[in-house]
C-alpha positions in Angstrom: -14.9 0.2 -12.1 -15.8 0.4 -8.1 -17.6 -1.5 -6.0 -19.5 0.4 -3.5 -18.0 0.4 -0.1 -19.1 -1.5 2.3 -20.9 -0.1 5.7 -18.7 0.1 8.8 -19.8 -3.0 10.7 -19.8 -2.4 14.6 -18.5 -6.3 14.6 -14.4 -6.2 15.5 -13.7 -9.7 14.4 -15.1 -8.4 10.6 -12.4 -7.0 8.5 -12.1 -4.5 5.5 -9.9 -4.5 2.9 -9.7 -3.9 -0.8 -8.0 -5.9 -3.8 -6.7 -5.3 -6.9 -7.4 -7.3 -9.9 -4.9 -7.6 -13.1 -5.8 -10.1 -16.1 -3.8 -11.4 -18.6 -4.3 -13.1 -21.4 -1.8 -15.8 -23.0 -1.8 -14.2 -26.0 -0.4 -10.9 -24.6 2.1 -12.6 -21.6 2.9 -9.6 -19.6 0.6 -6.8 -20.5 -2.7 -6.0 -18.2 -5.7 -6.1 -20.2 -8.4 -3.3 -20.4 -10.3 -1.0 -22.9 -6.9 0.4 -23.8 -4.9 -2.4 -24.7 -7.7 -4.9 -26.2 -6.1 -3.5 -29.5 -3.0 -5.5 -29.0 -5.2 -8.7 -29.4 -3.9 -10.8 -32.7 -7.5 -11.3 -35.0 -9.9 -12.5 -34.7 -10.0 -12.1 -31.0 -11.8 -9.2 -29.5 -12.1 -8.0 -26.1 -15.8 -7.5 -24.2 -15.5 -5.0 -21.1 -16.3 -6.1 -17.9 -19.7 -5.8 -16.4 -21.8 -6.2 -13.0 -24.1 -9.2 -12.8 -27.1 -9.5 -10.3 -28.3 -12.6 -8.4 -31.7 -12.8 -7.6 -32.3 -14.4 -5.2 -29.1 -13.7 -3.3 -26.7 -16.2 -2.8 -25.7 -18.0 0.2 -22.3 -19.7 -0.6 -21.6 -22.0 2.6 -24.9 -22.1 4.5 -22.7 -24.7 7.1 -20.2 -22.3 7.5 -20.9 -18.8 6.9 -24.6 -18.6 7.0 -25.2 -15.3 7.0 -22.6 -14.6 4.0 -25.2 -13.6 1.4 -24.5 -12.5 -2.5 -26.5 -10.1 -4.6 -24.1 -10.1 -7.2 -20.9 -10.6 -8.8 -18.6 -8.7 -11.3 -18.4 -10.2 -14.6 -14.4 -9.9 -15.3 -13.6 -8.7 -18.7 -13.7 -11.5 -21.6 -12.0 -12.5 -24.5 -14.3 -14.8 -26.5 -12.7 -18.3 -28.3 -11.4 -17.6 -31.7 -13.0 -21.4 -32.3 -15.9 -23.9 -31.7 -15.2 -25.3 -27.7 -14.0 -28.8 -29.1 -11.2 -26.9 -30.1 -9.9 -27.3 -26.3 -9.3 -30.8 -26.7 -6.9 -30.6 -29.1 -4.5 -28.7 -27.0 -5.6 -25.3 -28.5 -7.0 -23.6 -25.7 -6.6 -20.2 -24.6 -5.6 -19.6 -20.7 -6.4 -16.6 -19.2 -4.8 -15.6 -15.5 -6.5 -13.2 -12.7 -3.9 -12.0 -9.9 -5.5 -10.7 -6.9 -3.3 -9.1 -4.3 -5.3 -7.6 -1.3 -4.2 -4.7 0.1 -3.0 -6.2 3.6 -2.4 -9.8 4.4 -4.9 -12.0 5.3 -5.6 -14.9 7.5 -7.3 -18.0 6.2 -9.0 -16.1 2.7 -11.8 -17.3 1.0 -12.9 -16.5 -2.3 -16.3 -17.4 -4.4 -16.1 -17.6 -7.8 -19.1 -17.8 -10.2 -19.1 -20.2 -13.5 -22.7 -20.0 -15.2 -21.8 -23.4 -16.7 -19.7 -25.9 -15.0 -19.3 -29.5 -16.8 -16.4 -32.0 -16.6 -15.3 -31.0 -19.9 -15.2 -27.5 -19.1 -14.1 -24.5 -18.0 -11.2 -26.1 -15.5 -10.2 -23.7 -12.7 -6.9 -24.4 -11.1 -6.1 -21.9 -7.8 -2.1 -21.5 -6.7 -0.8 -19.1 -4.3 2.3 -16.8 -3.9 4.0 -19.1 -2.0 3.5 -22.0 -5.0 1.1 -24.3 -3.1 -1.9 -25.6 -5.5 -5.2 -25.8 -4.2 -7.3 -29.0 -4.6 -10.3 -28.9 -6.5 -13.4 -30.9 -6.0 -17.5 -30.7 -7.3 -20.3 -30.5 -5.0 -23.6 -31.6 -5.8 -25.4 -31.3 -9.5 -27.8 -28.5 -9.9 -27.8 -25.0 -9.9 -25.9 -22.8 -7.8 -24.1 -26.5 -6.5 -20.8 -25.0 -5.2 -17.5 -26.2 -6.5 -14.8 -25.8 -3.4 -10.5 -25.3 -4.3 -9.3 -25.9 -0.6 -5.9 -24.4 -0.5 -3.1 -26.0 1.3 -3.2 -23.5 4.6 -6.7 -23.7 4.7 -7.7 -21.2 2.5 -10.9 -22.2 -0.1 -11.9 -20.7 -3.4 -16.1 -21.7 -3.9 -17.5 -21.6 -7.1 -21.2 -21.8 -7.8 -23.4 -21.8 -10.8 -25.5 -18.8 -11.8 -27.1 -17.9 -14.9 -27.7 -20.9 -17.4 -26.5 -20.6 -21.3 -23.2 -18.4 -21.3 -19.7 -19.7 -20.7 -18.3 -16.8 -18.4 -16.1 -17.0 -15.7 -16.8 -14.3 -13.1 -15.2 -13.3 -9.3 -18.0 -13.4 -6.9 -16.2 -11.4 -3.7 -13.0 -12.0 -1.8 -13.2 -13.3 1.7 -12.8 -13.1 4.8 -9.3 -12.5 5.9 -8.0 -10.5 9.2 -4.2 -8.8 8.2 -2.0 -11.5 9.4 0.4 -14.4 7.5 2.6 -12.8 4.2 0.8 -10.7 1.3 1.1 -13.1 -0.9 -0.7 -12.9 -4.0 -3.7 -15.4 -5.1 -4.3 -16.3 -8.2 -6.9 -18.4 -10.1 -6.4 -19.6 -13.6 -9.9 -20.5 -15.5 -8.9 -22.9 -18.6 -10.9 -24.2 -21.5 -12.8 -22.8 -24.5 -15.0 -21.2 -22.4 -14.9 -17.9 -20.8 -11.4 -16.0 -20.1 -11.1 -13.7 -17.8 -9.5 -10.8 -18.5 -9.6 -7.0 -17.8 -8.0 -3.2 -16.9 -6.6 -3.3 -12.8 -9.5 -3.3 -10.8 -10.2 -2.2 -7.4 -12.2 -4.9 -5.4 -13.3 -4.4 -2.1 -14.4 -6.9 0.2 -15.5 -7.8 3.4 -15.4 -11.1 5.8 -15.5 -12.1 9.2 -13.1 -14.5 11.1 -11.6 -14.8 14.6 -9.0 -12.3 15.1 -5.5 -13.5 15.3 -3.1 -10.4 15.4 -5.1 -7.6 16.1 -4.1 -3.8 15.0 -3.2 -1.7 17.5 -5.0 -1.1 20.9 -8.1 1.1 20.2 -9.0 4.2 22.5 -11.8 3.0 24.0 -10.3 -0.8 25.3 -8.4 0.1 28.0 -8.2 -3.6 29.2 -8.3 -6.4 27.2 -6.5 -9.9 26.1 -3.0 -8.8 23.9 -3.2 -5.1 24.8 -1.3 -2.9 27.5 -3.2 -2.4 30.5 -4.4 1.4 30.9 -4.8 2.4 34.7 -6.9 5.0 36.0 -6.0 8.5 36.5 -5.1 10.0 40.0 -5.6 6.1 41.7 -3.6 3.9 43.9 -2.8 0.5 43.1 -1.0 -2.1 44.7 1.5 -5.0 43.5 1.5 -8.0 44.9 4.6 -10.4 43.7 4.7 -13.9 45.0 8.2 -14.6 45.0 10.2 -17.9 45.8 13.7 -19.5 46.1 14.8 -22.9 45.2 18.3 -24.4 45.7 20.9 -24.3 48.9 22.7 -21.6 50.5 25.9 -22.0 52.0 28.5 -20.1 54.5 32.1 -20.3 54.1 34.3 -20.2 57.2 37.8 -18.8 57.7 40.0 -21.8 56.4 37.8 -21.2 53.1 35.3 -24.4 53.6 32.0 -24.2 52.8 28.6 -25.0 54.7 24.8 -25.5 53.6 23.1 -23.9 55.9 19.5 -23.7 54.2 17.9 -26.1 51.4 14.7 -25.3 49.3 12.6 -26.9 46.7 9.9 -24.9 45.0 7.3 -25.2 47.3 9.3 -24.7 50.2 11.3 -21.6 49.4 8.3 -19.4 50.3 10.1 -18.1 53.4 13.9 -16.9 54.3 16.0 -16.3 57.4 18.1 -13.8 57.0 21.7 -13.8 59.7 20.1 -13.1 63.1 16.6 -12.5 62.2 13.5 -14.7 61.8 11.8 -16.5 59.1 10.5 -13.9 56.6 8.1 -14.1 53.9 9.0 -13.8 50.1 5.9 -12.4 49.5 6.2 -8.3 48.3 3.4 -6.1 47.7 4.4 -1.8 46.6 2.2 0.5 45.9 2.0 3.4 43.7 0.0 6.0 42.5 -0.9 7.1 38.8 -0.6 10.6 37.5 -3.9 12.6 38.2 -6.0 14.7 35.5 -5.0 18.2 35.8 -7.9 19.7 37.9 -9.1 22.9 37.0 -9.3 25.5 40.1 -12.5 26.8 41.5 -13.8 30.1 39.1 -13.6 28.3 35.8 -10.0 29.7 36.1 -7.4 28.8 33.7 -5.3 25.4 34.2 -1.8 25.9 35.9 0.6 25.3 33.2 3.2 22.2 34.5 5.4 22.3 31.7 8.9 23.6 32.4 10.0 26.4 30.4 12.3 25.7 27.0 16.0 25.6 27.7 15.8 24.4 31.0 16.7 20.6 32.2 14.2 19.5 33.5 12.0 20.4 29.9 14.0 17.1 28.5 13.0 15.3 31.6 9.2 16.4 31.2 8.9 15.1 27.7 11.1 11.9 27.5 10.7 9.8 31.3 8.7 11.9 33.9 5.8 10.0 34.5 4.5 11.5 38.0 2.0 14.1 36.0 0.8 14.0 31.9 0.4 16.4 29.8 -0.3 15.8 26.3 3.1 16.7 25.2 4.6 14.2 27.0 3.5 11.8 23.8 6.4 13.4 22.3 7.8 10.0 23.7 6.5 7.8 21.6 6.2 10.0 18.4 8.2 8.2 15.2 7.7 10.5 13.0 5.1 12.1 10.3 3.8 11.4 6.6 4.6 13.3 4.6 8.5 14.1 6.3 9.9 16.8 7.3 10.7 19.1 3.7 8.9 16.8 1.6 8.5 19.3 -1.6 5.9 17.5 -4.4 3.2 15.5 -2.0 0.2 14.2 -4.4 -2.8 16.0 -3.2 -4.5 13.5 -2.8 -2.5 11.2 -0.5 -3.6 11.2 3.2 -1.7 12.6 6.1 -0.6 10.4 9.0 1.4 10.5 12.4 3.1 7.3 13.2 4.0 6.0 17.3 5.8 3.6 18.3 3.4 2.2 21.1 -0.1 1.0 20.2 -1.3 2.0 23.2 -1.0 6.2 22.5 -4.8 6.7 21.7 -6.1 4.7 25.0 -3.4 6.5 27.4 -4.8 10.0 25.8 -8.6 9.1 26.2 -8.0 7.5 29.6 -6.6 11.7 30.7 -9.5 13.2 28.3 -7.7 13.8 25.6 -9.1 13.0 21.9 -6.2 12.8 19.5 -6.3 14.5 16.3 -4.2 15.7 13.3 -3.9 19.6 13.1 -3.7 20.6 9.3 -3.2 24.3 8.1 -1.7 26.5 5.1 1.5 28.3 6.4 2.1 30.5 3.0 -1.1 32.2 3.4 -2.1 34.5 6.6 -4.8 33.5 8.1 -7.6 36.2 9.3 -8.8 35.1 12.5 -12.4 37.0 11.8 -13.0 35.0 9.0 -14.4 31.4 9.1 -13.1 30.4 5.8 -9.6 31.9 5.9 -7.8 29.7 3.6 -4.9 29.6 6.8 -7.3 28.5 9.2 -6.5 25.3 11.5 -8.3 22.2 10.2 -8.9 19.2 12.9 -9.2 15.9 10.9 -10.8 13.1 12.6 -7.9 10.1 12.4 -8.2 7.0 12.0 -6.5 4.6 14.5 -4.4 1.8 12.7 -2.0 -0.7 12.4 1.8 1.1 12.0 2.2 2.0 8.4 5.9 3.0 8.7 7.7 -0.4 10.7 10.9 0.9 9.1 10.9 4.0 11.6 11.3 1.6 14.8 14.1 0.7 16.7 16.1 -2.3 16.1 14.3 -3.9 19.2 11.1 -2.7 18.1 11.2 -4.1 14.7 12.3 -7.2 15.5 9.0 -7.5 17.6 6.7 -6.1 14.9 8.2 -8.7 12.5 7.5 -11.3 15.0 4.4 -10.4 16.3 3.0 -11.1 12.7 4.2 -14.4 12.3 3.7 -15.5 16.4 0.7 -18.4 16.8 -0.4 -16.6 19.9 -2.4 -13.3 19.7 -0.1 -10.6 20.7 0.4 -6.8 20.3 2.1 -5.3 17.7 4.5 -2.2 18.6 3.5 1.0 17.3 -0.1 2.6 15.3 -0.4 5.3 13.1 -3.2 8.1 13.0 -4.3 8.6 9.3 -6.8 11.1 8.0 -7.6 12.4 4.4 -7.9 15.6 3.4 -8.1 17.7 -0.3 -5.1 19.8 -0.4 -4.2 22.7 -3.0 -1.9 22.4 -5.2 1.9 24.0 -4.9 1.0 25.1 -0.9 2.9 24.7 1.7 1.2 22.9 4.8 2.0 22.0 8.1 0.6 19.0 10.0 1.0 18.0 13.8 -0.9 15.9 16.0 -3.5 17.7 18.4 -5.3 16.6 21.5 -8.5 17.7 22.4 -9.7 18.3 25.8 -12.6 16.6 26.1 -14.1 18.9 29.0 -13.5 22.5 28.0 -9.9 22.5 29.0 -6.6 23.4 27.1 -5.8 21.6 24.3 -2.5 20.0 23.7 -0.1 19.9 20.4 3.0 18.0 19.3 5.9 19.2 17.3 4.7 19.0 13.7 6.2 19.4 10.0 5.9 20.9 7.3 5.8 19.8 3.4 5.1 21.5 0.0 1.8 19.5 -2.1 2.6 18.7 -5.8 0.8 20.4 -8.5 -0.9 16.7 -9.5 -3.5 14.6 -7.3 -2.5 11.2 -8.2 0.0 9.4 -10.3 -2.1 9.0 -12.9 -2.7 12.7 -13.1 1.0 13.1 -13.1 1.8 10.8 -16.2 -1.4 13.0 -17.9 0.4 16.0 -17.1 3.7 14.8 -18.4 2.1 14.3 -21.9 1.8 10.3 -21.0 -2.2 10.1 -20.4 -3.1 6.4 -19.4 -6.7 7.0 -21.0 -8.0 8.2 -23.8 -5.9 9.3 -26.8 -2.2 9.1 -26.4 0.2 12.4 -26.0 2.5 13.5 -28.3 6.6 15.1 -27.7 6.6 19.1 -27.7 9.5 19.1 -29.8 12.5 16.8 -31.7 15.9 16.8 -30.6 18.7 16.1 -33.3 21.8 14.1 -32.4 24.9 13.0 -34.4 25.4 9.6 -32.8 24.0 7.3 -30.8 26.9 5.7 -28.7 27.0 2.5 -27.0 26.4 2.0 -23.2 28.3 -0.9 -21.8 26.3 -0.5 -18.4 22.6 -0.1 -19.9 20.5 1.0 -16.7 22.3 3.7 -14.4 18.8 5.2 -12.3 19.4 7.7 -9.8 23.1 9.3 -10.4 23.6 12.7 -11.9 26.8 12.0 -12.7 25.7 9.6 -15.0 22.7 10.9 -16.4 25.0 14.4 -17.1 27.7 11.9 -18.6 25.2 10.3 -21.0 23.4 13.8 -22.4 27.4 14.9 -22.8 27.7 11.6 -24.8 25.0 12.3 -27.2 25.9 15.9 -27.6 23.5 17.5 -25.4 25.7 19.2 -23.0 24.4 22.1 -20.9 20.9 21.3 -22.0 18.4 23.8 -20.3 16.2 22.6 -17.9 12.6 22.8 -18.6 11.2 25.4 -16.0 7.8 25.2 -14.8 6.4 23.0 -17.4 6.7 19.5 -18.1 8.5 18.9 -21.5 9.0 15.4 -23.5 11.2 15.2 -26.5 11.6 13.0 -29.1 15.5 12.2 -30.2 16.5 11.5 -33.7 19.7 10.2 -35.2 21.4 12.2 -37.9 22.0 10.3 -41.4 25.1 9.3 -41.9 26.6 10.0 -45.6 25.4 8.1 -48.1 22.5 6.4 -46.1 20.0 9.3 -47.4 18.1 11.4 -45.9 15.8 9.3 -43.3 16.3 9.9 -39.6 15.5 7.2 -37.1 14.1 7.3 -33.6 16.8 6.8 -30.8 14.8 7.2 -27.7 13.0 10.0 -25.5 14.0 12.8 -23.1 11.2 13.6 -20.2 11.8 16.5 -18.1 9.5 17.7 -15.4 9.4 20.3 -12.9 9.1 17.7 -9.9 9.8 14.2 -9.4 8.2 11.8 -11.7 10.1 8.5 -10.0 9.2 8.6 -6.1 10.8 5.9 -4.2 8.0 4.3 -2.1 5.3 6.1 -3.9 5.4 5.9 -7.7 7.9 4.2 -9.1 8.7 4.2 -13.1 9.1 0.5 -14.9 10.9 -0.5 -18.2 9.2 1.2 -21.1 8.6 -0.5 -24.5 7.6 0.9 -27.9 5.0 -0.7 -29.9 5.7 -0.7 -33.8 5.0 -2.1 -36.9 8.2 -4.9 -36.2 6.5 -5.2 -32.5 2.8 -4.9 -32.5 2.3 -6.8 -29.6 5.4 -7.7 -27.0 6.8 -4.1 -28.2 10.2 -2.8 -28.6 12.3 -2.4 -25.5 14.2 1.0 -24.6 17.2 -0.6 -22.7 19.1 2.2 -22.0 17.8 4.4 -18.9 19.1 7.0 -17.2 17.5 9.1 -14.7 18.9 12.0 -12.6 19.1 11.4 -8.4 15.9 14.0 -8.1 14.0 11.7 -10.6 12.8 15.0 -12.8 14.4 13.6 -16.2 14.5 10.1 -17.7 16.6 9.9 -20.3 15.1 6.3 -22.3 17.3 4.9 -25.3 17.0 2.7 -27.9 20.0 0.1 -28.8 19.7 0.3 -32.6 17.5 3.3 -33.9 14.3 2.4 -35.6 11.9 3.9 -37.9 8.7 5.0 -36.1 6.0 4.4 -39.3 2.5 3.7 -38.8 1.2 0.2 -38.6 -2.4 -1.0 -38.6 -3.7 -2.7 -35.6 -5.9 -5.5 -35.6 -9.2 -4.4 -33.4 -10.8 -2.3 -34.3 -8.6 -2.2 -37.7 -7.0 1.3 -37.8 -3.9 3.2 -39.0 -2.3 4.2 -35.7 1.6 5.9 -34.9 4.2 4.0 -33.1 3.1 4.4 -29.0 5.5 4.0 -26.0 4.3 2.8 -23.4 5.3 4.1 -20.0 4.8 2.2 -17.1 4.6 3.7 -13.6 3.6 1.5 -10.1 1.6 3.3 -8.1 2.3 1.3 -4.9 -0.7 3.0 -2.7 -2.9 1.8 -4.7 -1.2 -1.0 -5.6 -2.0 -1.0 -9.4 0.0 0.0 -12.1 -0.7 3.2 -14.3 0.5 2.8 -18.1 0.9 6.3 -19.9 1.1 6.5 -23.7 2.6 8.5 -26.0 2.1 8.8 -29.7 5.7 8.9 -31.4 6.2 11.4 -34.3 7.3 10.1 -37.4 9.2 12.5 -38.4 11.0 15.6 -36.8 9.6 19.0 -37.0 12.7 20.4 -38.6 12.8 18.0 -41.1 11.1 20.5 -43.7 13.8 23.4 -42.2 16.8 24.2 -44.8 
């Protein structure tokens, strides 16, 4: 469920962010619950999906602190109705659920509102803890409809709960309150307790908006040349005077021919406003320095071309022009602040829905370019198809994307000193600018295509545009991690996938080190130990094979499942973007927790996965409780989508017998 986005606010102190809500139930620890996993609940528990609610009239949760904060509705989390009467909670049989909220950015003094339909001293009880282990204090407001209940955090944060519709015992999440990017990105949890509603649901994206005082802002906005905690951008082509008020304190000595020292002048801070050089009169210590800023390139009369002041390639002046020269300005000179791009040079499997970005080590780059009449854009074009200049819809045409200028998203690209400044600025008590900034833009890309992205400086007065060096990359055949899992045969939703083939192995050896991932030698050694040396690659299409252990003599004809081999034409595990977790198999012996596959091997490119069980098992069908249905064993393969802050769990239905079982 995705809520509609908030409108763009003109108030610079208002922040917008998203949050991921993951709900769990104590009957299935460690499992994110939703429509896909509700069948794992033991009977008679059942699952009710989430639904939105509406408040009429709107609810003002804190008239004293935030009178303009009104809520017109709430998101009802998925529910597991109690399996017995409400009195069971007093006998220690209550069923707990946990809703974990992970904001997309660190928050300063966040607020969270909870809507509880019916509140009493007996329940439901709500406790809140944060990622630092702090327990938030709970207090009741006045009785009556929509009376607030406040949970005060150890750092000043608050969780408020208000009554809504009477007659139903449910817990719903109102909105994630105000906070700017500050502090540490620790998750906040609220634990609704008691026989009342138990919030649970699939991983959800929640969008929130709040207002708070800016503590540690992002990079300098392009339209803010001066102000607090920003670099002062001077006007081009102006003469400035820099006045220095210098003072000296201490004692000046002279030394004669014999080496004896003699004091000749002594001054305090108030007296040290002048000094007297030898054989000269008294002179003031104050100094004034004049300098002139670089001018905007002037277009000559007659609308002729602007003279090119850039040195030629290969000359010594070219390097000084790009890295240190300050008496002129050309947009190419911003290259001295460019850290890199996302995607990086020659990346070959970029998800098609991921944004493109350029990273700088200075937060005032956009403001500096604007002062000289340039607006920074991101240029994007395909380089594997020809461009027809006469066709405005040519696939190879240059697209100028309107980017968002925000905080640096790749601080690991900074130098050692700037990394320390970036880290300290995030913890500083006073406002201070963080080094760096990122230009980021979203554009749907075509699959398996080569693109070039670069920073484009658009001239505002019709002059010549400039550009910075760019990078080339190739897109993936898939748009997102969820689409990749479905393409591999592990669909996160709907019916589970099926293996494309079966492989018989003679023996399942013991592996002293269960997990060795990212090593080609370890992967090949494991394949050779299974008797699969020289196994051909998958080619252009993904391939999933189920491994079967050949029965030994006298053990009967039944074959047992030993694991799964997953192969893909491009990386499945992508560090920093989409990372694989620990797989498990839901079987008759372990219908809820699942049977782990502890032996894992992955090649260096992340394109081949070998998942093995320590003890082979018989993949038999079993009956799940709700809905009552006979189902095959299912392999669950989690993939962490680090950009979305969610976990995509792919599902593969294992065969009960290999396809070659009937062959002679």
